[in-house]
C-alpha positions in Angstrom: 25.8 62.0 22.7 23.4 59.1 22.9 23.9 56.4 20.3 21.2 56.5 17.6 19.3 53.3 16.9 20.4 51.4 13.8 18.2 52.1 10.8 18.1 49.6 8.0 16.4 49.5 4.6 16.0 45.8 5.0 14.7 45.4 8.6 12.8 47.7 11.0 14.5 49.1 14.1 15.0 46.5 16.9 13.9 47.1 20.4 16.6 45.0 22.0 19.3 42.5 21.1 17.1 39.6 22.4 13.9 40.5 20.7 12.5 38.3 18.0 11.7 40.4 15.0 10.0 40.5 11.6 11.9 41.5 8.5 11.2 42.1 4.8 13.2 39.7 2.6 15.6 41.6 0.3 15.0 41.7 -3.4 17.7 39.2 -4.1 16.1 36.6 -1.9 14.6 33.7 -3.9 11.2 34.1 -2.3 10.8 37.7 -3.5 11.2 41.2 -2.2 7.9 41.9 -0.5 7.1 38.8 1.5 7.3 39.1 5.2 8.3 36.2 7.5 9.3 35.6 11.1 12.9 35.6 12.1 13.5 33.9 15.4 17.2 34.7 15.7 18.5 37.2 18.3 18.6 40.7 16.9 22.4 41.1 17.3 23.0 37.9 15.3 20.5 39.0 12.7 22.3 42.4 12.3 25.7 40.6 11.9 24.3 38.4 9.2 22.5 41.3 7.4 25.8 43.2 7.4 27.6 40.1 5.9 24.8 39.7 3.4 25.1 43.3 2.3 28.8 43.0 1.8 28.3 39.8 -0.1 25.7 41.4 -2.3 28.1 44.2 -3.3 30.7 41.6 -4.2 28.2 39.8 -6.4 27.9 36.9 -4.0 24.1 36.2 -4.3 24.3 33.0 -2.4 25.6 34.7 0.8 22.0 35.3 1.9 20.8 31.7 1.9 20.4 31.8 5.7 17.4 34.0 5.1 15.5 31.3 3.2 12.5 30.2 5.4 11.6 26.6 6.1 8.7 27.1 3.8 7.1 29.9 1.8 3.6 30.2 0.8 1.4 32.9 -0.9 -1.6 31.8 1.4 -2.6 33.9 4.4 -1.8 32.5 7.8 -4.5 30.2 9.1 -6.2 30.3 5.6 -8.9 27.6 5.1 -9.8 25.7 1.9 -12.7 23.8 0.5 -12.1 20.0 0.6 -14.1 16.8 0.2 -12.9 14.5 2.9 -13.9 11.5 5.0 -14.2 11.4 8.7 -14.8 7.6 8.8 -14.2 4.7 6.4 -17.1 3.3 4.4 -19.2 3.7 1.3 -19.1 6.8 -1.0 -21.6 8.6 1.2 -18.8 9.2 3.9 -17.3 11.8 1.4 -18.5 15.2 2.5 -17.5 18.8 2.0 -15.5 20.6 4.7 -13.7 23.9 5.3 -10.2 22.7 6.5 -6.9 24.4 7.1 -4.8 24.9 4.0 -1.6 22.9 4.2 1.8 24.3 4.8 4.6 23.0 2.6 7.4 20.9 4.2 11.1 21.1 3.4 10.8 19.2 0.0 7.2 20.2 -0.8 5.4 22.3 -3.4 2.1 23.9 -2.4 -0.1 23.4 -5.4 -3.4 25.3 -6.1 -5.5 22.5 -7.5 -7.2 23.2 -10.8 -8.2 19.6 -11.5 -7.8 16.1 -9.9 -8.2 12.6 -11.4 -10.1 9.8 -9.8 -8.7 6.2 -9.6 -9.7 2.9 -8.1 -7.1 3.5 -5.3 -9.3 6.3 -4.1 -12.3 4.1 -3.1 -9.8 1.5 -1.7 -8.3 4.1 0.6 -11.8 5.3 1.4 -12.6 1.8 2.6 -9.5 1.7 4.8 -6.6 0.5 2.7 -3.2 2.2 3.5 -5.1 4.5 5.9 -5.4 2.6 9.2 -4.3 4.8 12.1 -4.3 8.0 10.0 -5.9 11.0 11.7 -9.3 12.1 10.3 -10.4 13.9 8.2 -8.6 12.3 5.3 -8.5 14.0 1.9 -8.3 11.7 -1.1 -7.2 12.4 -4.7 -4.0 11.0 -6.1 -3.8 12.9 -9.4 -3.4 16.7 -9.5 -2.8 19.4 -12.1 -2.5 23.0 -10.9 -0.3 26.0 -10.2 2.6 26.3 -7.7 1.7 28.7 -4.8 4.4 28.0 -2.3 7.5 25.7 -1.6 9.8 24.4 1.0 13.4 25.5 1.6 15.0 22.4 -0.1 13.0 22.8 -3.4 14.8 23.7 -6.6 13.8 23.9 -10.2 10.3 25.4 -9.6 8.9 28.9 -9.4 5.7 30.2 -8.0 3.2 30.3 -10.9 4.5 27.2 -12.6 1.8 24.9 -14.0 2.6 21.4 -12.8 1.1 17.9 -12.5 1.8 15.1 -10.1 0.6 12.0 -8.2 0.4 12.9 -4.5 1.4 10.4 -1.9 -1.1 7.7 -1.0 -0.5 8.3 2.7 -0.8 12.1 2.8 -3.8 14.2 2.2 -4.5 14.4 -1.5 -5.9 16.7 -4.2 -9.7 16.6 -3.5 -9.2 20.1 -2.1 -8.3 23.7 -3.3 -4.7 23.1 -2.2 -2.3 20.2 -1.8 1.3 19.7 -0.7 3.3 17.3 -2.9 7.0 16.3 -2.7 8.6 18.4 -5.3 10.8 15.6 -6.5 7.7 13.7 -7.7 6.4 16.8 -9.6 6.9 17.9 -13.2 5.7 20.8 -15.4 2.5 19.7 -17.0 2.4 19.1 -20.8 2.1 22.5 -22.5 -0.4 21.1 -25.0 -2.9 20.0 -22.3 -5.2 22.0 -20.1 -5.4 21.1 -16.4 -8.4 18.8 -16.9 -6.6 16.6 -19.3 -3.3 16.8 -17.5 -4.9 15.6 -14.3 -5.8 12.3 -16.0 -2.2 11.3 -16.4 0.1 11.1 -13.4 -1.0 8.0 -11.5 -1.8 5.8 -14.5 1.2 7.0 -16.5 3.6 6.2 -13.7 2.0 2.8 -13.1 2.2 1.8 -16.8 5.6 3.2 -17.2 7.1 1.5 -14.2 5.4 -1.8 -15.0 6.3 -2.0 -18.7 9.4 0.0 -19.1 11.2 -0.4 -15.8 10.0 -3.7 -14.4 9.1 -5.9 -17.4 11.6 -4.0 -19.7 9.6 -4.6 -22.8 11.6 -5.0 -26.0 10.9 -4.1 -29.7 9.2 -7.1 -31.4 7.8 -8.6 -28.2 4.0 -9.5 -27.9 2.4 -7.8 -24.9 -1.1 -8.5 -23.5 -2.7 -5.6 -21.6 -5.8 -6.5 -19.6 -8.6 -3.8 -19.4 -7.1 -1.7 -22.2 -9.9 0.8 -22.0 -9.2 1.6 -18.3 -7.0 4.3 -16.9 -3.8 2.3 -16.7 -4.7 0.2 -19.7 -5.1 2.9 -22.2 -1.7 4.4 -21.3 -0.1 1.0 -21.3 -1.3 0.2 -24.9 0.3 3.5 -26.1 3.6 3.0 -24.3 3.9 -0.6 -25.6 3.2 0.5 -29.2 5.7 3.4 -28.9 8.4 0.7 -28.0 7.7 -1.4 -31.0 5.6 -4.2 -29.4 2.6 -6.1 -30.8 -0.2 -5.4 -28.4 -3.1 -7.6 -27.6 -5.7 -6.2 -25.2 -9.0 -7.2 -23.4 -12.1 -5.0 -23.0 -15.9 -5.4 -23.1 -17.9 -2.3 -23.5 -18.4 -0.8 -27.1 -16.7 2.4 -25.9 -13.7 0.6 -24.5 -13.3 -1.7 -27.5 -13.4 1.4 -29.8 -10.8 3.2 -27.7 -8.4 0.3 -27.8 -8.6 0.1 -31.6 -8.1 3.9 -31.8 -5.0 3.8 -29.6 -3.4 1.2 -31.9 -3.9 -2.1 -30.2 -3.2 -4.9 -32.8 -5.8 -7.4 -31.4 -8.8 -6.3 -29.2 -10.5 -9.2 -27.4 -14.1 -8.9 -26.2 -13.6 -11.1 -23.1 -17.4 -11.3 -22.5 -17.8 -13.0 -25.9 -14.4 -14.8 -26.3 -12.2 -16.7 -23.9 -9.2 -14.5 -23.8 -6.8 -17.4 -23.1 -7.8 -19.3 -26.2 -7.7 -16.1 -28.4 -4.2 -15.3 -27.1 -3.0 -18.8 -28.0 -4.6 -18.5 -31.4 -2.9 -15.1 -32.0 0.5 -16.2 -30.9 0.7 -19.7 -32.5 0.2 -21.4 -29.1 3.3 -19.8 -27.7 1.7 -17.0 -25.5 2.9 -13.5 -24.9 6.4 -12.5 -23.7 4.7 -9.9 -21.3 1.3 -10.0 -19.7 0.1 -6.9 -17.8 -2.7 -7.6 -15.4 -4.6 -4.6 -14.1 -7.7 -6.5 -13.0 -6.8 -9.2 -10.5 -8.9 -12.1 -9.3 -9.7 -14.7 -12.0 -8.1 -12.6 -14.7 -4.8 -12.8 -12.8 -5.1 -16.5 -12.1 -5.8 -17.2 -15.8 -3.2 -14.8 -17.2 -0.3 -17.1 -16.6 -1.8 -19.4 -19.2 -1.1 -16.6 -21.7 2.6 -16.2 -20.7 5.2 -17.6 -23.0 8.1 -19.6 -21.7 10.7 -17.3 -20.1 8.0 -14.6 -20.1 7.0 -12.0 -17.5 3.6 -11.6 -15.8 3.2 -8.3 -14.2 0.4 -7.3 -11.9 -0.6 -4.2 -9.9 -3.5 -6.0 -8.2 -3.0 -9.8 -8.3 -2.3 -12.1 -5.3 0.1 -15.0 -5.7 -0.7 -18.6 -4.8 1.0 -22.0 -4.8 -0.8 -22.8 -8.0 0.6 -19.7 -9.6 4.1 -20.4 -8.3 4.0 -24.0 -9.8 3.0 -22.6 -13.2 5.8 -20.0 -13.1 8.3 -22.7 -12.2 7.2 -24.8 -15.2 7.5 -21.9 -17.6 10.7 -20.5 -16.1 8.6 -17.3 -16.1 8.9 -14.2 -13.9 6.1 -12.7 -11.7 6.5 -9.0 -11.1 4.6 -6.7 -8.8 4.0 -3.1 -9.6 3.1 -0.7 -6.8 3.6 2.9 -7.8 2.7 4.0 -4.3 6.0 2.7 -3.0 7.5 6.2 -3.5 5.0 7.8 -1.1 4.5 4.9 1.3 8.1 3.7 1.7 10.1 6.6 0.3 11.6 4.7 -2.5 13.5 7.0 -4.9 10.9 9.9 -5.1 12.7 11.6 -7.9 11.8 8.7 -10.2 8.2 10.0 -10.5 9.3 13.4 -11.5 11.6 11.9 -14.1 8.7 9.8 -15.6 6.3 12.7 -15.7 8.8 14.9 -17.4 9.4 12.2 -20.0 5.6 11.7 -20.4 5.0 15.4 -20.9 7.5 15.4 -23.8 5.6 12.5 -25.4 2.3 14.3 -24.9 3.5 17.5 -26.5 4.9 15.5 -29.4 1.5 13.9 -29.9 2.6 10.4 -29.0 0.7 10.0 -25.8 -3.0 10.9 -25.5 -5.1 10.9 -22.3 -8.8 9.9 -22.6 -11.3 11.7 -20.4 -14.5 9.7 -19.8 -16.3 12.5 -17.9 -15.6 15.7 -16.1 -17.2 16.1 -12.7 -17.9 19.1 -10.6 -16.2 19.3 -7.2 -19.4 18.4 -5.5 -19.7 15.2 -7.5 -16.6 13.4 -6.2 -18.8 10.8 -4.3 -20.6 10.1 -7.6 -17.3 9.5 -9.2 -16.4 6.9 -6.7 -19.7 5.1 -7.4 -19.0 5.1 -11.1 -15.5 3.7 -10.5 -16.8 1.0 -8.2 -19.4 0.0 -10.8 -16.7 -0.3 -13.5 -18.5 2.0 -15.8 -15.5 4.1 -16.8 -13.5 4.2 -20.0 -10.3 6.1 -19.6 -10.4 8.5 -16.7 -12.8 10.5 -14.5 -11.6 14.0 -13.7 -12.8 16.6 -11.2 -12.6 20.2 -12.2 -11.8 22.1 -9.0 -11.0 25.7 -10.3 
C-alpha cells in the first residue's frame, strides 16, 4: 500500500522534501495564529521541527517553537506603498514634495509604527540642507518625532505588542516620520503618555531627550543650583525649564516674543529676561549677585554661546547643543575652572551609543506627563501637506513650543 502524504493542521501537504513552503503560524506563536509567512527550510527539516514543537506544546514548553519566529513581522501587505513627504535633493523648503514610496520593513530590533502625528524640529531643516545626510540615497524622509501605533516588529523585539500606542525620536540617519509608516529601533521607543493624544505626544520625544540628557545626565543639576536656559520658549527650552524646576533649581531664562515670555512664566521660570530689551549677561550678574549660574544651557549658538560663558559661575558648567568652541572660549573656561559640555541626542542613532537610554528617558517622561508634572506646548498643528510651510516657520524663528503635523 502506498504511503499516504502527511497531513498537518499546521502546515499544508508538501510536494517534496526539498520544496520551500508556506505555513500558517500556530496559535501559540508570538505573532498570532493567522499570519502567513515564508519558510525557506527544507520540508523534511521543517516536519522534524514541527513534530518537536508539537511535543513541546503538550508538555507546556511554549518556547520550544521560537525557531518559527520570522526575521520581521508586519501587518502591511507585501509591496505596500505609503504617502510620504520627502526630498530628492538638498535645498530650501521647496524641495519637500509628496511621494508614494514603499512602506518600510522592520529590521531585527525595529518596530513598524503607523504614524498618527510627527513633530518638527530645527534638525529637520538642517538635514534638508545636507547635514548628517551626505551620501545617503534619495529620496530622504525627514521627521524625528513620532507618535503612533505599532503595526509590526522584528524578531529581537520584546516588550511591545501590535496595537500599542507609542512615541519615539527616530534616528537622524534613517528615514523618519514624515510618512504614514516609520521603522524605529524598539529600544528607543516607549509607550506614549496615557493622558496625551498623539498630537501632543509627538511634541515631546526629541526635545525631552535633549533637555533630559543635557541637564540631568551631562550637567547633573542639583537642588538649589541656579540654571540659565536660553530660548525658554522654544522646543528644548520649554522642557528644560520644567525639568530644572522639578529638580529644585532656580531658573533664569531668555526669550523675546510676548507669547514666549508668557509661556516661560507659566512654566515656572523664576526670572524671564527679554533679551531684545535687556543685556542678558548684565541681568544674570544682577540676579546672582555677580557670581553667575552654576549651569548655563545654550540652545541658540552663535553670539549667545560666546557670551554665555560670562554667565557661568566659577566651577560651573556650560552645556550646548549647537555651540562651536574657540580658543577664546577655552581661555575663559580655564580661568573659571568651568566645564564645557556638548549635548548631541542624535549620537544614539548616528553612532549607536546605548540606544536603550532613549527608551528609558521616554518612559520616565511619560510618567511625569501623566502625573501632570511635564506639559508640552503646541504652537500650531499642521496638515500633512503643510510640512514645507512648517520648515519655513522654524527657519524664521516664529515658533513657541513645538510645531506638530497630524498625519492620521
